[in-house]
C-alpha positions in Angstrom: 175.7 130.6 -0.5 172.1 128.7 -0.2 168.8 129.8 -2.1 165.8 128.5 -1.3 162.6 128.9 -3.4 159.4 128.9 -1.6 156.4 129.0 -4.4 152.8 128.8 -3.1 150.3 127.5 -5.2 146.6 127.6 -5.3 143.9 126.0 -7.4 140.2 125.1 -7.3 141.3 121.1 -8.4 143.7 118.9 -6.7 146.9 120.3 -9.0 149.1 117.8 -10.4 152.6 118.0 -9.2 154.4 115.4 -10.6 158.6 115.0 -11.2 159.4 117.7 -8.7 163.2 118.5 -8.6 165.2 117.2 -5.8 165.8 118.5 -2.7 162.1 119.8 -2.9 160.0 120.0 0.2 155.9 119.7 -0.5 153.8 121.2 2.5 149.9 120.8 2.1 147.7 123.2 3.6 144.5 123.4 5.1 141.6 123.4 1.9 139.5 126.6 2.4 135.7 126.1 1.6 133.3 129.0 0.7 129.5 128.5 1.1 127.5 131.0 -1.0 123.2 131.1 -0.5 121.5 132.5 -3.1 117.7 132.9 -3.6 116.2 130.9 -6.3 113.0 133.2 -7.1 113.5 136.9 -5.7 109.9 137.6 -6.3 107.5 134.2 -4.6 109.4 132.1 -2.7 111.6 133.4 0.0 112.0 129.9 1.7 113.4 128.3 -1.8 117.2 128.8 -1.6 120.3 127.2 -3.6 123.7 126.9 -2.3 127.0 127.4 -4.1 131.0 126.5 -2.6 134.3 126.8 -3.4 136.7 125.0 -2.4 140.8 126.1 -2.6 143.6 123.7 -2.3 147.0 125.4 -1.2 150.0 123.5 -1.5 153.7 125.3 -0.5 157.3 123.6 -2.1 160.1 124.4 -0.9 162.7 124.1 -3.5 166.5 124.7 -2.1 169.2 125.3 -4.7 172.5 126.7 -4.8 173.2 130.3 -5.8 174.1 129.2 -9.5 171.6 126.9 -10.1 169.1 129.4 -9.4 168.6 130.2 -13.4 167.9 126.5 -13.9 165.3 126.2 -11.0 163.0 129.4 -12.1 163.8 127.9 -15.9 162.3 125.0 -14.7 159.1 126.6 -12.8 158.2 128.1 -16.0 157.9 125.0 -17.9 156.2 122.8 -15.9 153.2 125.2 -14.6 150.0 124.1 -13.8 147.2 125.3 -15.6 144.6 126.3 -13.8 146.6 127.4 -10.6 147.8 130.6 -8.9 151.7 130.6 -7.8 153.2 133.6 -6.3 157.3 132.7 -5.7 159.6 134.0 -3.3 163.1 133.8 -3.2 165.4 133.9 -0.1 168.7 134.0 0.0 171.4 133.3 3.2 175.0 135.6 2.5 177.8 135.6 4.8 178.7 139.0 6.1 182.5 140.0 6.3 183.3 141.6 9.7 186.4 143.4 8.1 184.0 145.3 6.4 181.6 146.1 9.0 182.4 150.0 10.8 183.2 149.3 14.7 182.0 152.1 16.7 184.4 154.2 18.0 185.1 154.0 21.6 185.7 157.3 23.5 188.6 158.2 26.3 
């Protein structure tokens, strides 16, 4: 049975993604940029303003693993966490369904 671990990494800087395990795919997502405009002085100068921005980098890392390797891969993620980055971990697993175990619909005569 194959298992896929998807990790969504978002951070304000560029996270260091070194030493990725084998069978790993890294996908870069577009950078989001938010601008904030703030008045410098609320009393005197209405036209004097200051602008700030935040940039958020997002990456998706897909790790393929077998079911017996799943614990090792999750432990690897825990050990190699990146400071200043937010993680979201999703685990997808494919299983095969035995057709003999399915209840077949009864035909009416």
